[in-house]
N, C-alpha and C positions, 0 to 999 in steps of 0.2 A: 504494500500499500504506499503510495507516495506521501511524504510527510508535508504537512502544511507549516508555514512560518508560526513562531509563537504568537498566540493571540487570535488565531484563526479558528474556526469550528473544526471538530475532529474529522478525520477522514474515515470513511467506512466503506465496506464493501459487502454485497449480498449475492449469493449464488445458489440457485436450485436447478437440479438436473434429474431427469427421470429416464427409467428404462423399463421396457415391458415386452415380454415375449409369451405369447400364448402357447408356443410349442418351440422347444429348443432343437438343436441338431439331433439330439436323442429323445425319442418319445417320452412324455412325462416330465420333462425338464423345464416346464414354464417358469417364468420369473417375473416379479414386480419389485422394483427398486427405485427409491428416491434418494438423491444426495443433496444435502444442504450445507451452506457454509455462510457464516456471518462474522464480520470482525470490524472493530472500530479501534482507532489509534488517536492519540492526542500527544503533541509534541510540546515540550517545555524547554527553552534555551537549549541545554546539553542533555536532555533526558526525554525519554518517551514511555508512554504506558499504553498497552494494547490489550484488548480482550478479544478472544476468538472462540467460536464454537462451531462444531460441525458434527454431522452424523451421516449414516447411510443405512436407514431401515430397509431390510431386504427380506423377501420371501421367495425361496427357490426349491423346486423339486429336483431331487438328486437321482443320479444314476448309480449303478452298483456294478462293480466288476464281477464277472462270473466265469464260468469254466468254457473251454472251447467247444465241448459238447452242446452246451446250451446255445452258444452263438450259432453253431452249425444247424441245429434243429430250427432255430428261429430263421436261418437263411440271412443273418446280418451280424457283423461285428459290432453293431451298435444297438443290440438287443438289451432292454433295461427291464430286469425282473421285479422292479419296485412298484409297477402301476398295473391297473386294470380298469375295466369299464364298470361303472356304477350308474345304472339307469341311463345308459348311452353316453356317459361323459367320463373322460379320462380322469382317474383319481390316483395320486401318487401316495404310497404309504410312507415315504421318506422325504419329508418336506422340512427344510431348515428356514428357521426365522432368526434374524439377528438384528439387533439395534443397540449400539453402545455409544450414545453421545458424549463428545469430549469438550471440556471447557478449559482454556489455557489463559492464564494472566501472565503477561510478560512486561518485564521493566528493563529498559536499557539506559545505561549512564556512561557518558564519555566525559570524565574529568578533564582530560587533555586530549589533544588530537591523536596521540599515540597510544592511548589507554581506553579500555572498554570493559564495562562490567555488565553482563547479561544474565538476568535471573528470571526464572519462570516457574510457576505453580499450576499444576494440571489436576483436573478431576474428572473421572468417567464412570459411568455406571451403565447398566442395561444387562441384557440376557442374550444368550444364544440357545436356541431350543432345536432339537433334532428328533423327529417323530419315528416311530418304529412299532412293531407288534410285541405284545406279551401274550402269553396264553396259560391256560390251566386245563390239564387232563384233555388235551386237543391235539390234533396233528398239526405239523408244521405248516404255517400259512405261506411260506416262500415257495413260489412255483418252480424255482431251480434247485430245491432241496435235493440232495443226491439221491434219495430213495425214490423220487418221481421220475428219474431219467432213465432211459433205456440201459445204460451201463450198469445199473444196479442189479439187473436181471441176469442170471447166470446162463440160462438157455438161449442160444443164439437165434433160434426161430422166434422166440417170444420177444427178444430184443428188437428185432426187425419189425414185428407187429406193433410194438410200442412206439418206435420211432415214426412209423407210418400214421399211427393214431394221433401223434402230436402234430406232425405236418399237416394232417387233414383237419385238426382242430387246433389252430394256433392260440385259442383262448386258454388251452391248458398251460401255456407258458406265462400267463399273466395272473395277477392277483385276482382271486374270485370273491369279490365283495358280496355278492349276493349269498354265497355260502357262509360267510363269516356272520352276517346278520341272521341268517336262517339258524345256524348253530346257536347263537345267543338267545334267540327267541323260542327255541325247542322246549317243548313241555318237559323233557327230561332235565333241564337246567333250571327248573323252578325249585329253588332250595330254601331250606331254613337254616340260618346260621346262628348257632347258639352262643351265648354269652359275649356278644359283640363288645369290643374294647375291654374285654376281661370283666365285665359286669354281670354277675350271675343273674340269669333270668331275662337278660336283655337280648331276646331272640328276634331275628327279622327274617321275613319270608320274601322272596322276589326272584327275579331272573338273574341268576349268577352268571357273569360273563365268562365264556370260554376264551374269548378273544377281546383284547382291548388295544386301542391305539394310544400309545404313551408319547410324551416328549422327554427326552433326556435334556435337562435344564442346567446351564451354567449361568449363574447370576452374579455379575461382577460389581465390585467396587474397587476403583484404583485411585490412588493419590500419589503424584510425583512432584518432587521439588528438585531443582538443580540451579547451580549458579556457576558462571564461567568468566574469569578474569583474563584479559589478554592485554600485553604490553609489548610494543615493539620499539627498540632502541637500535637505530642504524641497521646492522645486518642481523641482529638478535631478535628473536621472538619467543616470548615466554607465555605460556598459557597454563592456568591452574583452575580446578573446578572441584565441586563437591555436589553429591546427590543423595537424595533419600527417596525410596519407593516403598509403597505399602499396597498390597493387594489382598482382597478377601473374596473368595468365590464360593458361593453356596451351590453345591451340586445335589440335584435330587431328580427323582422321576416324578412326572405329573400326568394325570390322566387327561388325555386329549379327546377322546371319543369312546363311548362304552359301546358303540356298534349295536344298538338296540336293546342292550341288556339294562338292568336296574342298578347293578353295582358289581365291583370287582373286589375279591378278597385278598387282602395284602399278606399273602404267603408265598413262599418260593417253591414251585412245583418241582424243581430239581432236588430239594431237599425232602420235601414231604412224601413224594412217591405216590404209589397207588393206595398204600395202606394207611397213611396217616399217622404211622408210629412216631416219626420224627417231627410231628407237628410243632412241638415247642421249639426245635431248632429252626424250623421253617418260617417263624415269625420274624418280619422285618423289624418290628419294634415290640419288645416283650412289655413296654409300658402301656401299650394299647394292643393287646393280642386279639386276633380274629377281627381286625379293623376292617370296615367296609369303606371303600373310596369311590367317589363319583367325579364327574367332570371338574377339573381344576384342582383336585386334591393332590397333595404329595404322597408318595408311597415308594416302597422298595428300599431306597437308601437316601440318606439325608445328611450331608456333612458339610463343613467349611473347610477350606484349605486357605491358609493364612501365611503370607510371606512378608517379612521386613527386610530390606536391604539398604545398607549405607555404604557409599563409596567416597574416596577422594583421590584425585589424579593430578598430574602435572606433566607438561611437555616443554622441551627446550629445542628450539630450532636455530640454525645458524646458516646463513647463505654468503658464501665467499666467491671469489672469481672463478675458481676451478672446482671448488668442493662445496657441496651442501650436505648438512646432516642433521639428523634429529634423534632425541632420545625421550622415552616417556615411561612412566611408571603409575600403576593404580594399586590401592589397597582397598578391600572391600570386606564387608561382613554380612552374612545372610542367616537369618533365622526363620525357620518354617515349622509348622505343626498342622495337625488336623484336629477338628473339634466335631465330634459325632453328636448329632441330635437324636438318633435311634440307639436303643439298646438292642442290638442284633442278636437274634436266637443263635446264631452260629458262634459268636464271641461275646456272650453276655457280660463278661468281666473286662473286656477291653475293646469296647466299641463306642461307649457313650463318654461324652465329656472331652477334655483336651488331652491330646497325646503328649509324649515327651517332645521337646523342641530339638530340631536338628540345626545345630549351629556349625557354620563353617567360615573360617578366615581364608580369603583368597587374594591373589595378587597377579598382576600382569606387568611385564617389562617388554619394551620393544626398542629398537634402534634401526637406523637406516643411514645410508650414505650414498651420495650420487656424485661421480667424478665427470666433470665436464672436460672431455678431451679438447674439444673445440666447440664452435657454435652449431655444429651439426651431429656430433657424436657424443653419446652420453653412455656410461655404464653405472649401474646401480646395484645395490644389495640391500636387503631388509631382513630382519630376524625378529622373532617374537616368541616369548614363553609366557603361558599363563595358566592358571588353575580356575576352574568353573564349578560353582556349586552344583550339586545334582538337581535336575529339574523335580518340581514337587511330586508330579505323578509317578516318578521312579523310585520314591523314598520308602513307600509302605508296601507291605506284603499284599494286602488287599484294600485298595482305597475305599471301596463300597462298603466293607464290613468290618474293618479292624483298624485299631490305633497302632498296631504293631509295626515297628520300623524294621525295614529289611537289614540284615546283617551285611557287614563288609560294604556298606555304603560310604563312599568317600567323594572328595571333589575330583572332577576330571581334569587331567593336565593335557595341554595342547602346546606343542612345540613347532615352529614353522620357520623356514627360511626360503628366501627367493632371491635370484640374481637375474639382471637382464640387461639388454642393450637396446639403445634407442637412436635411430638415424633419422635426421630431418632434412628434407631438401624440398625445394619448390615443387618438384615433379614426383618426389618418391618420399614416402614416410614408412618406416619399418620399426617394429617394436617386437623384440623376442625375450621370452621369459622362461625360466626354469624354476620348479617350486618343489618342496618337499615338507609334508605336514604329518606329524606323528601324533595320534590321540592315545591317550592312556586312561584306564580306570573308567571308562564310561559304563552307564548302567541302563536297564530298561525294565519295565514291568508290564505283563500282558495277562489278559484273561481269555480262556478258551474252554470249550468243553472236552474234557478228557474222556475218551471212550473206555480206556482201561479201567478208570475208577468211576465211570458213570456219573460224573459230577462235573461242575464248573471247577476248573483249575486255575490258580493264580501262580504266575511264573515270574519270578525275579531273576533277572540276569545281570551279573557283574563281570568285571575283568574285560570289557569290551575294548580291545586295543586294535587300531587300525592305522594305515598309512594311506595318504594321498600324495602321489608324486606324478610329475609329469612336466610337459613344456607346451608353450602357446607361442603362436607366431601371427602377427597381423601385418599386412602390407597394403598400402593404398598408393596407386600410381597414377598420374595424369597421362593420358594416352595422346589426345588430340582435341584441341578446341571444345572443351565442355565434356568430353568423353573420358571417364576414369574407370579403373578396375580396382577391385579389392580381393584380397585373399586372406582368409581367416583359418587357422589350423589349431587344433587343441588334441594332444596324445597324452593319455594319462594311464595311470595303474593305481586303482583303488582297492585295497584288500585287507582282510583281517590278518593280524599277525600272531595271535595267540589263541589257544582254547579259552572258551568262556566257561563261567560257572553259573549253572541254573539251580535255583531253590524252588521247589513246587510245594504248594499247599492246596488242599482240596475243600470245598464248601462241606461236602458230605461228612467229613471227618475232621474237626478243628484240631485233633491231637497229631494229624499226620503232617510230616514235613520230610521232604526228600531232596537231597543235595546231589547233583550229577554234573559230570563233565560234558560240555558242549563242544564237539570236535569241529569247530570253526575255522581253525588256522588254514590259511590259504584261500578261503572262500573270497569271492568278489563282492564289493559293496554295490548294492543295486540303487536304483532311483535316478541314474543319469548315464548317458552314453560316455564311455570313457575315451571314445575317439569322435571328433566331430571336425568336418571341414566344410567350408563355404566359399565359392568363387562367384564374384559379382560383377556386373557391368552396370554403369550408371551414366546417364546423359543429361546434362542440364542446359537448356537453351537461353540465349540471351533475351528470348521473348517470354520469359517466366513460365516456362513449362518444363517438366522433367519426366524421365521414364527410367526404371531400373528392373534388373532381373537378377536372381541368385539361384545358384544350383547348390544344394546342400546334401551332405552325406553324413550318416550317423552309423556308428559300429561299436562293438564290445559293450553290449547292454546285457544285464543280467537279471534274473529273477531273485527277488528278496527271500533269502532262505529261512525256513522254520526252525528254530532251535530243537523243537521237540523231535525233529526227524534226525538229528546230528547227535544222538546219545547212544549209549551202549545198549539200553533196553529196546531201542528201535532196530538194532541189528543182531542182537544176541542170537545164538543158535544158527546163524546163517553162515554159509560158505563165503568167505571174503572174496572169491574168485568168481562168484555166481552173478548172473545178470540181476537177480532180485536185490542182492547187496548194493550193487552199482546204482540200481534205479533209485534206491532210498538216499544214498549219499550224494549223488551227481546234483550239481547246480546247473540248471537249464540256462544255456546262452540263448538270447532272443535274437532272432533274424541273423543266423551266421554268416550270410552274405552282406550284411548291412542293409541299410534303407536309404532311398533318395527321395528328395522333394525338390520342386521348382516353385519359386515365388515371383511375382511381378508386382510392380508398384508404379504409380504415376500421379501427376498433379499438375495443376495450372493455377496462376494467380492473376486475378483482374484487379487493375487499379481503376476505380469506378469513374474518377474524373475523366480518364482517357476514353472511357466507353460512353458516358453520359455528360456531355458538355455542360449542362445546366447545374452541375453539382459544384457550384462555386462558393465563395465566401471565406470566412476565417478557417473552416475546416477543410478548405480545398485540398485534394490530394491525400486525405487520410482515411478514405473509405476503401475497403478491400473486400473481395469475395475470393475465397481459397478453396480449391476443390483438390481433395486427396482420395485415391482410390487404390485398392490392393486386391491381389488374388494370391491366397496361399494354397499350397500343394495343388498346383495346376494339373498335374498328371493324375490326380484323384487316387493317390495311393491310400488304400484302406486296410494295409496289412501292418502298419507301424504299431507296434505295441509299446505304450508309454508308461504302462505300469503293470507290474507282474509280481505276484507273490505265491508262495507255498502256503496252503492251509495249515493252521497249527494242529487241527485234528489229525490223528494218525492211527491207523489200524495196527494196534500193538499185538493182537492175537495172531492174525493172518500175515501180517507184515506186508500188506498189498498197497504199494505206494500210489497206485492208480485209483484207490477207493475214494480219496479226497484230492483230486486233481488241482492243478494250479489255477489261480483265478488272474484274469487279464483285463486290461483296459486299452482301447485302441485310439489312436489320433483320428481327428476328423479328416474326412475326404476333402475335396475342393471346397473351398469357402471364400467369400469375398466381403469387402467393406467399401462404403462410399461416404466420405464426410464432406460437408459443405459448411463453411464457416464465414461469418460476416465479422470483419475486424475494422476497428476504428480507433 
């Protein structure tokens, strides 16, 4: 925002933007979103004060990764199992709503021309909610559940018939909303629940929900304060700062839709089973046993995650004729704990109230130097070493049900170094970089259904050590009168360097705890292509239009491995030379021959005074229309897998690696955009 001289009225800006899509590229992924921004600033001599607020309330249907068998049955790599027709309209079971408005108060003070003090305080609140199904004593409502697919059938003839049935009845691969409502309203689900809320004689009769649509809610409160002081004296620049962060997140399940029923009983089906013998352990909150919940009620789990973090840092920079260098350091303290609002039946003595605090001191140091050989050649080197507090959701054995802190949780350490060369010429620019980053003592916490113990399992993973190493090259060259070419290349190797340690607990048996080695050493890190190349041509005309084209190639992409598959119990009693043994331990490489895409872009800028001669006056020449357009994936390549993971579930009895096959997500085919902007 432009500053007004002292004494003038404050400057302000307001911005509102909306996006809407009834149908996304993938069926069921409609979206409604509004972005808003407002800011006001007042100047005083050598100070300024500004208040800013912004937010993006968004509602969006989500797609889900699924197995290749399901994609093939649907005849599309963009099949989405989350939706189905309800009364002739598309309804998605996985809808995300998020809105977290942010308010920032900023004060800037320049006591001298070469000094600056910038301080800000921010507050945000709001929630993120993602819907999904819960069920009680009912079949799985997911249409791509493995037992509903032909591969679950052992007889080959019956497999073929099942596949033909799905191909002839594609609605079998979508959510059956009519069935869910009919199940909830069935006469057999009219039940009497005794002693509701633990009150003797408080009996309630009604339609008990076999299915319910829930929201998993994260309700946030965040406060941040930071202040930064900067001073420049000749060739020396000194910066120092301090910050404080507080975050409290209330996490709970909330009933979104009873799907025609009268109430849902707040017990865990995986614990209770068919007999009801473990009904005490199945209670989500023993303070309110046999609780009935309706739309808007919290249930299942309810706890706060609380984080306090303070930090102080400083940086020194010096710029000389042939050498620039900097050094910086930071000290921080992080305290985090869990506060349970429910007395969970699985852990009645260690789920309600405040957990122990997990406190960590951390530090970071970094330094860098650039040697200017001459005005066109530069050599640089940077190094960094830091420790980082474990992320909150990695700290506890089971966030949903327990205050127990995972053993051997410690700060992660990260060391990194990079060296590079820069060449600058009017017609050619080159930048080459080599890097090496070592991660030590990472941790993770996951929840999955363990078929061996027939219960939800909580898996805490420690000693996650990995290396990211590689080189990058960027070249930009002017060819002839507005025509230029670019080349970008990135070649890396990202891999795990050690065996990890897994600690499993299961909800069905609170006393059970199993520690096992995860044979992860040498496996590749997933989530990104480790080799990427792009060659582009770009032409800019003196008549205010441009056009560009890029050819891109990606390779060395890997499926995210499941730690449950890389344990001794997953391969015990198997011949190490057998195909079955190899199929369990092998990490899938995606697209072994690599993947190609081609992108086009172009645009034109109109100066309206030149087009409309009557646009005169004091604003003459300040009006523009700018058109930008682009086409991505011009060749309509629909085989690019952008996300792949092994399922955590595993067949420990038969050790059949294909029983729970990998799940994939695919990049979109050809798509385009057109933007028209009026600028003044």
